[in-house]
N, C-alpha and C positions, 0 to 999 in steps of 0.2 A: 583534401581530403580532411575530416572534420577531426578535431584532436580528441584522445580519451577522456582530457577535463572536460573540454564544451559537452562530450556526450553524458557525461555524470550531471551536468548542471542543465542539460536540456529538460528534465522531468523536473514536476514540482518538489516529488522527495528527495530526489538527489540534492539540489538545492537547499531544503531545509536542513539536509544532514550538515552540509558545508556549513550553513550557517550555526545550527546548534553547536557543532564542533568549535568554530571560530571562538563562540561566546563565551565555550566552557575553557578555552585558552586565555583569555584577557578579562579580567573582570568589567575595565570600562566599556569592553564590546559587548558586553553581557548587558549592560546597565542600558548603552544606546539600542541595542535592540529591544530589550524591553520596552523603553519608550518610544521609540518609531514602530513597532509592532501593534502598541496600542493605539497610536495614532492611524494608523491605517487600518486599522480592525474593521471592519461592516458591523461589528455590535460595541463600535464605542461611544460609550456614556448610556449603553440600553444591556445588553446579555455580557459586555466585557465592563466592570466599573471599579476605579481604584480606590480603595480605602486606606487611609492613612500611609500614603505613599506622598514623599515630597517630592516638588519639581525638580528637576535639577536646575544648579544654577545656571545653566546653559542648554538650552535644547539644542540636541543632537541633530545633525543633518545627515541625509545618505553619502553626501559625498565627503563628510569628514568621519563617517562609519568607513567608508571606502578606504581610505587613507590610512586607518587605523588598521583594519583587516589584512592590507599590504603589506605593512610593518611588521606583522606576529613575526615569530620565531616557529615556525615550524616544525626546528630540531623536536621541539618539547612535547608534538605529539606522540602519542601512545596508543596500542591499539584498546585498551579498556575505553580509552576516552571517545574512540571511533565508536566503539558497539553500544556506547551509550548515547551518542548523537544519532545513532540508526533509529535504535528504539524511541529516542523522542519525536525523530520525524515520522516514524509509523505510528505513535501514540497520537498524533496531532493529525494524520489524515481525516477527512471527511469529504462526504461526497454528497450529502443531502442539505447544503447551506453552503453559503460562499466561505472559499479559505481563509484561515487566520491571516491576522496583519502579518504576522512574520513570515506568513509564503507569499504576502503582496511583496514584502520589504525584500525579500529574496529573488524575487523577479526584477526587480526593477535593473535596469542595465547597467548603471554603475555598481551595482554589489553584485550583481553576479560577473563583470569582469573583474572586478576584485576578490571574488573566490576561486579565479582560476588555479593561481598558485597553489592554495591551499587543496583544493580538488586533486591537482596533479599529485600531492604528496600522497593524498588518501589512496588512490589508486595503485601507489607505491610501497605500500604497507602488508605486512603478513595478513593484516585482518580482513585485507579485502581481495586477498588472492582466491579463494573461494566463489568471490561473488559471482562470476560468470560460470560457474561448474555446472554441469548438467546433472540431471537426476541419476540416483543410485538406487540400485535395488534394496538395502538396507533402510528403511523409515522408520518413523513414529508417527503414531495415529493419536492423539490428545483428546482426553474424554475428561472434560470439564465438571463432570458428577463426582460425587465424595466416593471413594474407593469403598466402601462400604455397599455401593449398591453397582455391581460391576453389571455391565453388558455387551454383548457381543459387536463385531463390527457392524455395521449397516450392508443387507446383502441385497441382490437384486437389482443391481444398478439400472437394468433395462427398463424395470418396470418403474424405476425413482424418476429416469429421464423421460419416458413418456406421460407420464401425469404432469411433471414441470412443465414439458413443452405444449400440452393443453392448458395448464394453467398460465402460460406466460400468452400463449394465442387469445384465450379467455378476457385476462385483463387488459390486454393492448386494444382489443374489439371497446371493451366498456372503458376503458379510457377514452377513446375515440371518440365515444357518444357522449360521454358525462363531464369531462373535465374542458378546460380552458384552453384554447390551443396557441394565448400567448404563453410563451414560455415565462415571461417578467411575472405570472402571475404568482399568487400566495397559496402555490399547492406543492403537497408532497406527496410521495408513495415511493413504490421500488427504487434500489438507486443502485443496489449490486450486477455484478455481471454474469456470477455464476449460479449454479443450482444450488440448493443447501440438502441437508441430506444424504451424500454421497458421503464414500470415505474421501477424508482428507487428511496428509502425511504431511510430518514437517522432517528437512533433511537433516537437522540437528537439533541436540537437546543438552543444555537448557535451553539455547537461541529459540529455540520454536515456541517455548512460553513465554517467552516477552516480546515478541517480536508478532503480535496479534492488532490488526486494527480494529476500531471500533469494539476496542476491550470490554467487558464487563466487570473487571477489576477482581476478577474472582482467584481466590490464596491458594488454594488446590487442585491438583489435577493428576490423573493417572495416565500413565504415559505407558502406549503398547507397541511394541516391537512389531512391526510388519515387513513383509518383504515381498515386491513388486517387480513386476516383471512385463515385458513387451513392448509394445510401438508407444515410445514415450516423447510427447512432443516439447521441448525446451524453450518455452520465451524468453529470450534474450534478448529482445530489440524491440522497439514499434513496429518495424517492419514484421517480424514474426505474428504479432497480434492482427495487423490490419490484414495479413495472406488469410489467416485462419477466418476473420470474418468475410472476407472474399468467399473464401470456397464454401462457407457456410451461413451467410446471415440472414438475421431473424429481426424483424423489424421490431422496434420497443420504443420508436419515437413517441408516441402518445403517453406511455407509462414512464417514460423516463425525462420526458424534455424539461420538465420544471426543475428536476434536484440538478441536474448534469446540465445544466444553462446555469443555474448557481455555481458549481463549482469550475465551470470552466468559460463561461461568459459566450459559448457559440449557442447560435441560432441553426437549426437546421435538421435535416432526416439521421436519427440513430440508427443503429443494431448492434446487436452481440452475438457471439457465435453461437449456433443452434448446436449445442452440445449433444442431442440426442443423434442427429444425424453427423456429428463428428467422432462419434463414438464406433464409428462404421470403418474409419480411417486410423485413431489414437486409443489405446489403451487407458491413457493418461495426459495431463499437461502439465509441465512444471514451469512455475512462475521462478526464474534465477532472482537473486538479489539486486545484480546489476540491472536485469530487467523490470524489475520493480521500482527502482532507483530512478531508471530511466524513461518509465511509460505509465506510471500508475497515477490516474487523477487527471490527465491531460486529455484534450479531442485528438485522436488516431484518426487521420484521414482516411477512411477507405474507401473511397472514390471521391470525385468532383465536389458531390453533394451528400455525403454520407461520412460519419465517422462513429468513432466509440471510444467508449471509457473503459479501462481496467479499473474496476472499483470493488471492495469487501474481499480482497484475494493479499493474503498476508506473503512476505517474501519469503523465497527458498520454501513455496509448498507447494505440493504436486495434488489435482483433483483427479480422481481414477473414475475414469468412465465406464470400467467394464470390472470385471470380476477377479482381475488379474491381482489385487494386492490382497493378502491372506496375513492373519496372524499368525507369527513361527512360535515354536516351542521356547518358554525363554520367562522369565518372571515378567507380570506387570509392573512398572515402577510407580510410587505414590511421592509426588514432590509438592512442597507447601513454598510458599513466599516468605520470606523475611524482609523486609523491607523493600530493597530493590534487587534483591537477592532471589533464587530461587535454590532452594536446598532438598537433594532427594533424602526421603525419611523414611521410605520402606521399597 
C-alpha cells in the first residue's frame, strides 16, 4: 500500500510544494534550490539568466541538498508557510513548455526520497486537513473585471459546451492536417484541459484568489456568492480523472501533442474528457487540492497507449457543466491585492 506522503510526492505540483516549503524553512536549502534549479532549467542562459548573482563558494549537489532537507527541524513548520508554498507551486505550473528547473530538481529520486518526512508532516497539519474535502454547495465565482463593470454569471452551459465540442474537433482536424507530427517540433497551441466560458467556482476565499494557474497578476477581483447543487464528481486522485477520460474520451493528440510533450516528456495519443457528453452524467466536476497536487501536469495513463493531462485547472475549483450553480442573495465582494495578501474592501 502506498504511503500518504508518497501520494503527495507522485505529482509535480505536490513535489514542488514540498521543495518550496523546505526552501522557506532553511536559508541554505533556499540557496541550494536556487542554484540547482538554475542548473537544471531548460532555459538556463537564454530565457533564464542570472545578473549580479555571485557563485557560491562551493556548488551544491543534489545529494548534499537531500541531506540538508533530511536534517530539517520540521516542528518549525506552520500553516502560513504551507499555504505560501502551495501558492508558489500553483504559480510555477506551466503546461506550454518544459517544467522549471526546480520541478526537475524535486523529481530527482534522491530529492524525492528526502522530501518524504516533510510531506508526511505537511499532511498532518491543520492546513492540509481540507485538501481532500468534497465540493460544497456554498461556493464563490471570481470575476476579474472591475467592480464598476458588473456582469451576470455565464448562462446556457449546454450551448457553451456544444460550441466548445465543435471547436475542439475542428481544431483537432486542422492540427492533424497542418501541424508537424513530431512532438519535439517547435510548435505551440491549446494546452488546457477544460472549456472556457462556463461557471467556475472556488471553495474558499481569499485562497481562491491566490491559487490561480497562469495568473494574469491582476490586483482586483469581484467575488460572487454562488450556491450549486447536483451530481458533483470530485477529482481526488489520478484514477478519478482517468476514469472520467475512459468514460468520455475526446481525441486531442494533434492539437496537444507539442505542448504536452514539453511538459511531460511523453510521446503518444492524448485525450481529454468530452465535457459535453460528461454533462449528461455530472452537473459539476470539482478538483480537490490533494487531487491537484497529485495529478496536475503529469501524464495520466487512460489505457495502454493513451494518456491525459490536467492543465489549467486551479486547486479546489469546480467547473459547472449544467445550470445548477446560481448566484445567491447576498452582496458581491470586492477584493484587492496588497503585496501578497488579498484584502476585502467592499
